FIKOLZA-1660 file (N, C-alpha, C; in steps of 0.1 Angstrom, whole numbers, plus 5000, padded with zeros to 4 digits):
% residues 126
   i   px   py   pz ch aa at
   1 5256 1759 2592  A  M  N
   1 5267 1764 2585  A  M CA
   1 5262 1774 2574  A  M  C
   2 5268 1785 2573  A  R  N
   2 5264 1795 2563  A  R CA
   2 5274 1795 2551  A  R  C
   3 5268 1797 2540  A  T  N
   3 5275 1797 2527  A  T CA
   3 5272 1810 2520  A  T  C
   4 5282 1818 2517  A  V  N
   4 5280 1830 2509  A  V CA
   4 5278 1827 2495  A  V  C
   5 5268 1833 2489  A  I  N
   5 5265 1831 2474  A  I CA
   5 5269 1844 2467  A  I  C
   6 5277 1843 2456  A  H  N
   6 5281 1854 2448  A  H CA
   6 5281 1850 2434  A  H  C
   7 5276 1859 2425  A  T  N
   7 5277 1857 2411  A  T CA
   7 5280 1871 2404  A  T  C
   8 5288 1870 2394  A  D  N
   8 5291 1882 2386  A  D CA
   8 5279 1885 2376  A  D  C
   9 5269 1876 2375  A  A  N
   9 5258 1878 2367  A  A CA
   9 5247 1887 2373  A  A  C
  10 5250 1891 2385  A  A  N
  10 5242 1901 2392  A  A CA
  10 5251 1912 2397  A  A  C
  11 5246 1924 2400  A  P  N
  11 5254 1935 2405  A  P CA
  11 5261 1931 2418  A  P  C
  12 5273 1936 2419  A  K  N
  12 5281 1935 2432  A  K CA
  12 5273 1942 2443  A  K  C
  13 5275 1937 2455  A  A  N
  13 5269 1944 2466  A  A CA
  13 5274 1958 2467  A  A  C
  14 5265 1968 2470  A  I  N
  14 5269 1982 2471  A  I CA
  14 5270 1986 2486  A  I  C
  15 5272 1977 2494  A  G  N
  15 5273 1979 2509  A  G CA
  15 5278 1967 2516  A  G  C
  16 5276 1967 2529  A  T  N
  16 5282 1956 2537  A  T CA
  16 5272 1945 2538  A  T  C
  17 5270 1938 2527  A  Y  N
  17 5261 1926 2527  A  Y CA
  17 5265 1917 2516  A  Y  C
  18 5260 1905 2516  A  S  N
  18 5263 1895 2506  A  S CA
  18 5251 1894 2496  A  S  C
  19 5253 1890 2484  A  Q  N
  19 5241 1888 2475  A  Q CA
  19 5231 1878 2480  A  Q  C
  20 5236 1868 2487  A  A  N
  20 5228 1858 2494  A  A CA
  20 5236 1850 2503  A  A  C
  21 5229 1844 2513  A  I  N
  21 5235 1835 2523  A  I CA
  21 5226 1823 2523  A  I  C
  22 5233 1811 2522  A  R  N
  22 5226 1798 2523  A  R CA
  22 5228 1793 2537  A  R  C
  23 5217 1788 2543  A  V  N
  23 5218 1782 2556  A  V CA
  23 5209 1769 2554  A  V  C
  24 5216 1757 2553  A  G  N
  24 5209 1745 2551  A  G CA
  24 5203 1746 2537  A  G  C
  25 5190 1743 2536  A  D  N
  25 5183 1743 2523  A  D CA
  25 5176 1757 2520  A  D  C
  26 5178 1766 2529  A  T  N
  26 5172 1780 2528  A  T CA
  26 5182 1790 2523  A  T  C
  27 5179 1798 2513  A  V  N
  27 5187 1809 2508  A  V CA
  27 5180 1822 2510  A  V  C
  28 5187 1831 2517  A  Y  N
  28 5182 1844 2520  A  Y CA
  28 5188 1854 2510  A  Y  C
  29 5180 1859 2501  A  L  N
  29 5185 1867 2490  A  L CA
  29 5184 1882 2493  A  L  C
  30 5195 1889 2492  A  S  N
  30 5195 1904 2494  A  S CA
  30 5187 1911 2483  A  S  C
  31 5182 1923 2486  A  G  N
  31 5175 1930 2476  A  G CA
  31 5183 1933 2464  A  G  C
  32 5176 1932 2453  A  Q  N
  32 5182 1935 2440  A  Q CA
  32 5175 1947 2434  A  Q  C
  33 5182 1957 2430  A  I  N
  33 5177 1969 2423  A  I CA
  33 5181 1967 2408  A  I  C
  34 5175 1975 2399  A  P  N
  34 5178 1974 2385  A  P CA
  34 5191 1979 2380  A  P  C
  35 5202 1974 2386  A  L  N
  35 5215 1977 2382  A  L CA
  35 5219 1967 2371  A  L  C
  36 5226 1972 2360  A  D  N
  36 5232 1964 2350  A  D CA
  36 5244 1958 2357  A  D  C
  37 5246 1945 2357  A  P  N
  37 5257 1939 2364  A  P CA
  37 5270 1942 2357  A  P  C
  38 5270 1945 2344  A  A  N
  38 5282 1948 2337  A  A CA
  38 5287 1962 2340  A  A  C
  39 5278 1971 2341  A  T  N
  39 5282 1985 2343  A  T CA
  39 5281 1991 2357  A  T  C
  40 5272 1984 2365  A  G  N
  40 5269 1989 2379  A  G CA
  40 5260 2001 2379  A  G  C
  41 5254 2004 2367  A  E  N
  41 5245 2016 2366  A  E CA
  41 5231 2011 2364  A  E  C
  42 5222 2020 2368  A  L  N
  42 5207 2017 2366  A  L CA
  42 5205 2015 2352  A  L  C
  43 5196 2006 2349  A  V  N
  43 5192 2004 2335  A  V CA
  43 5184 2016 2330  A  V  C
  44 5185 2018 2317  A  A  N
  44 5177 2029 2311  A  A CA
  44 5164 2024 2307  A  A  C
  45 5154 2032 2307  A  G  N
  45 5141 2028 2303  A  G CA
  45 5130 2031 2313  A  G  C
  46 5118 2026 2311  A  D  N
  46 5107 2028 2319  A  D CA
  46 5107 2019 2331  A  D  C
  47 5096 2019 2339  A  I  N
  47 5095 2011 2351  A  I CA
  47 5095 1996 2347  A  I  C
  48 5089 1992 2336  A  E  N
  48 5089 1978 2332  A  E CA
  48 5104 1973 2330  A  E  C
  49 5112 1982 2325  A  A  N
  49 5126 1978 2323  A  A CA
  49 5133 1976 2336  A  A  C
  50 5130 1985 2346  A  E  N
  50 5136 1984 2359  A  E CA
  50 5131 1972 2366  A  E  C
  51 5118 1969 2366  A  I  N
  51 5113 1957 2372  A  I CA
  51 5119 1944 2366  A  I  C
  52 5120 1944 2353  A  A  N
  52 5126 1932 2346  A  A CA
  52 5140 1930 2351  A  A  C
  53 5148 1941 2351  A  R  N
  53 5162 1939 2355  A  R CA
  53 5163 1935 2369  A  R  C
  54 5155 1940 2378  A  A  N
  54 5156 1936 2392  A  A CA
  54 5153 1921 2394  A  A  C
  55 5142 1916 2387  A  F  N
  55 5139 1902 2387  A  F CA
  55 5150 1894 2380  A  F  C
  56 5156 1899 2369  A  D  N
  56 5167 1891 2363  A  D CA
  56 5179 1890 2372  A  D  C
  57 5182 1901 2380  A  N  N
  57 5193 1900 2389  A  N CA
  57 5190 1890 2400  A  N  C
  58 5178 1890 2405  A  L  N
  58 5174 1881 2416  A  L CA
  58 5175 1867 2411  A  L  C
  59 5171 1864 2398  A  A  N
  59 5171 1851 2392  A  A CA
  59 5186 1846 2391  A  A  C
  60 5195 1855 2387  A  A  N
  60 5209 1852 2386  A  A CA
  60 5215 1847 2399  A  A  C
  61 5211 1853 2410  A  V  N
  61 5216 1849 2424  A  V CA
  61 5209 1836 2427  A  V  C
  62 5196 1834 2424  A  C  N
  62 5190 1821 2427  A  C CA
  62 5197 1810 2420  A  C  C
  63 5201 1812 2407  A  E  N
  63 5207 1802 2399  A  E CA
  63 5221 1799 2405  A  E  C
  64 5228 1809 2409  A  E  N
  64 5242 1807 2415  A  E CA
  64 5241 1798 2428  A  E  C
  65 5229 1800 2435  A  A  N
  65 5227 1792 2447  A  A CA
  65 5222 1778 2445  A  A  C
  66 5219 1775 2432  A  G  N
  66 5215 1762 2429  A  G CA
  66 5200 1760 2427  A  G  C
  67 5193 1771 2426  A  G  N
  67 5178 1771 2424  A  G CA
  67 5174 1780 2412  A  G  C
  68 5162 1784 2413  A  S  N
  68 5156 1793 2403  A  S CA
  68 5145 1801 2410  A  S  C
  69 5139 1810 2402  A  L  N
  69 5128 1818 2408  A  L CA
  69 5117 1809 2413  A  L  C
  70 5115 1797 2407  A  R  N
  70 5104 1788 2411  A  R CA
  70 5106 1783 2425  A  R  C
  71 5119 1784 2430  A  H  N
  71 5122 1779 2444  A  H CA
  71 5119 1790 2454  A  H  C
  72 5115 1802 2450  A  L  N
  72 5113 1812 2460  A  L CA
  72 5100 1809 2468  A  L  C
  73 5101 1810 2481  A  A  N
  73 5090 1808 2490  A  A CA
  73 5083 1821 2493  A  A  C
  74 5092 1832 2494  A  K  N
  74 5087 1845 2497  A  K CA
  74 5094 1855 2489  A  K  C
  75 5087 1865 2484  A  V  N
  75 5092 1876 2477  A  V CA
  75 5087 1889 2483  A  V  C
  76 5096 1899 2484  A  N  N
  76 5093 1912 2489  A  N CA
  76 5096 1922 2478  A  N  C
  77 5087 1930 2475  A  V  N
  77 5088 1940 2464  A  V CA
  77 5087 1954 2470  A  V  C
  78 5096 1963 2468  A  Y  N
  78 5096 1976 2473  A  Y CA
  78 5095 1986 2462  A  Y  C
  79 5085 1994 2462  A  L  N
  79 5082 2004 2451  A  L CA
  79 5082 2018 2456  A  L  C
  80 5088 2027 2449  A  T  N
  80 5087 2041 2453  A  T CA
  80 5073 2047 2448  A  T  C
  81 5066 2040 2440  A  D  N
  81 5052 2044 2436  A  D CA
  81 5044 2032 2435  A  D  C
  82 5034 2030 2444  A  L  N
  82 5026 2018 2444  A  L CA
  82 5017 2018 2431  A  L  C
  83 5016 2028 2424  A  A  N
  83 5009 2028 2411  A  A CA
  83 5015 2018 2401  A  A  C
  84 5027 2014 2404  A  H  N
  84 5034 2004 2395  A  H CA
  84 5032 1990 2399  A  H  C
  85 5022 1988 2408  A  F  N
  85 5019 1974 2413  A  F CA
  85 5014 1965 2402  A  F  C
  86 5007 1970 2392  A  G  N
  86 5002 1963 2381  A  G CA
  86 5014 1958 2372  A  G  C
  87 5024 1966 2370  A  Q  N
  87 5036 1962 2363  A  Q CA
  87 5044 1951 2370  A  Q  C
  88 5044 1951 2383  A  V  N
  88 5050 1940 2391  A  V CA
  88 5042 1927 2389  A  V  C
  89 5029 1928 2389  A  N  N
  89 5021 1916 2387  A  N CA
  89 5024 1910 2373  A  N  C
  90 5025 1919 2363  A  A  N
  90 5027 1914 2350  A  A CA
  90 5041 1908 2349  A  A  C
  91 5051 1913 2355  A  A  N
  91 5064 1908 2355  A  A CA
  91 5065 1894 2362  A  A  C
  92 5057 1893 2373  A  M  N
  92 5057 1881 2380  A  M CA
  92 5049 1870 2373  A  M  C
  93 5039 1874 2366  A  T  N
  93 5031 1864 2358  A  T CA
  93 5040 1858 2347  A  T  C
  94 5049 1867 2341  A  A  N
  94 5058 1862 2331  A  A CA
  94 5069 1853 2336  A  A  C
  95 5072 1854 2349  A  R  N
  95 5084 1846 2354  A  R CA
  95 5080 1835 2364  A  R  C
  96 5068 1835 2369  A  F  N
  96 5064 1825 2379  A  F CA
  96 5052 1818 2375  A  F  C
  97 5050 1805 2380  A  S  N
  97 5038 1798 2378  A  S CA
  97 5033 1793 2391  A  S  C
  98 5021 1789 2391  A  Q  N
  98 5015 1784 2404  A  Q CA
  98 5021 1772 2409  A  Q  C
  99 5023 1770 2421  A  P  N
  99 5019 1779 2432  A  P CA
  99 5029 1791 2433  A  P  C
 100 5023 1803 2433  A  Y  N
 100 5031 1815 2434  A  Y CA
 100 5037 1816 2448  A  Y  C
 101 5049 1823 2449  A  P  N
 101 5055 1825 2462  A  P CA
 101 5046 1835 2470  A  P  C
 102 5047 1834 2483  A  A  N
 102 5041 1844 2492  A  A CA
 102 5048 1858 2488  A  A  C
 103 5040 1869 2490  A  R  N
 103 5046 1882 2485  A  R CA
 103 5041 1893 2494  A  R  C
 104 5050 1903 2496  A  A  N
 104 5046 1916 2501  A  A CA
 104 5050 1926 2491  A  A  C
 105 5042 1936 2490  A  A  N
 105 5046 1948 2482  A  A CA
 105 5045 1960 2491  A  A  C
 106 5056 1967 2492  A  V  N
 106 5056 1978 2501  A  V CA
 106 5060 1991 2494  A  V  C
 107 5053 2002 2497  A  G  N
 107 5056 2015 2492  A  G CA
 107 5067 2021 2501  A  G  C
 108 5077 2026 2495  A  V  N
 108 5088 2033 2502  A  V CA
 108 5091 2046 2496  A  V  C
 109 5097 2055 2504  A  S  N
 109 5100 2069 2498  A  S CA
 109 5112 2069 2490  A  S  C
 110 5121 2060 2492  A  Q  N
 110 5134 2061 2484  A  Q CA
 110 5141 2047 2484  A  Q  C
 111 5148 2045 2474  A  L  N
 111 5156 2032 2472  A  L CA
 111 5170 2036 2468  A  L  C
 112 5180 2027 2470  A  P  N
 112 5194 2030 2467  A  P CA
 112 5195 2034 2452  A  P  C
 113 5205 2043 2449  A  R  N
 113 5208 2047 2436  A  R CA
 113 5197 2053 2428  A  R  C
 114 5186 2057 2434  A  G  N
 114 5175 2063 2427  A  G CA
 114 5166 2053 2420  A  G  C
 115 5167 2040 2423  A  A  N
 115 5159 2030 2418  A  A CA
 115 5145 2032 2422  A  A  C
 116 5135 2027 2413  A  R  N
 116 5121 2027 2417  A  R CA
 116 5116 2014 2422  A  R  C
 117 5124 2004 2421  A  V  N
 117 5120 1990 2425  A  V CA
 117 5131 1983 2431  A  V  C
 118 5129 1975 2441  A  E  N
 118 5138 1965 2447  A  E CA
 118 5131 1953 2450  A  E  C
 119 5137 1941 2448  A  V  N
 119 5131 1928 2451  A  V CA
 119 5141 1920 2459  A  V  C
 120 5136 1913 2469  A  D  N
 120 5144 1903 2476  A  D CA
 120 5135 1891 2479  A  D  C
 121 5141 1881 2485  A  G  N
 121 5133 1869 2487  A  G CA
 121 5140 1859 2496  A  G  C
 122 5132 1848 2498  A  V  N
 122 5137 1836 2506  A  V CA
 122 5134 1824 2497  A  V  C
 123 5145 1817 2494  A  M  N
 123 5144 1805 2485  A  M CA
 123 5146 1792 2493  A  M  C
 124 5138 1782 2491  A  V  N
 124 5140 1769 2497  A  V CA
 124 5143 1759 2486  A  V  C
 125 5154 1753 2487  A  L  N
 125 5159 1743 2477  A  L CA
 125 5154 1729 2481  A  L  C
 126 5150 1721 2471  A  D  N
 126 5145 1708 2473  A  D CA
 126 5156 1698 2476  A  D  C
% end
């Protein structure tokens, strides 16, 4: 059985997808870009601000699904400039503890709304 996860604490979907779908104890989280949930606009500031907002949005969906970032088994990070890899590591160090989730970091040419980062993941609830 599939359960749709939605929270107003994260941006509304900007396409034909759900913020997350729960199947059993596994939650598949859609990509989050650094949109302010209140305005639907990209956050102002540097790449650190964008990375922080993307992870905050992902955390809000995790919480609505009954978990937290610590329940993430896999994280995918998409960057328009892989030179920002260090800032992603710093953001993850601030939000995660060992054992860290599995992760992929992928360089892409473009992301929705001109974002420079997008984060998605798979969460397994205990």
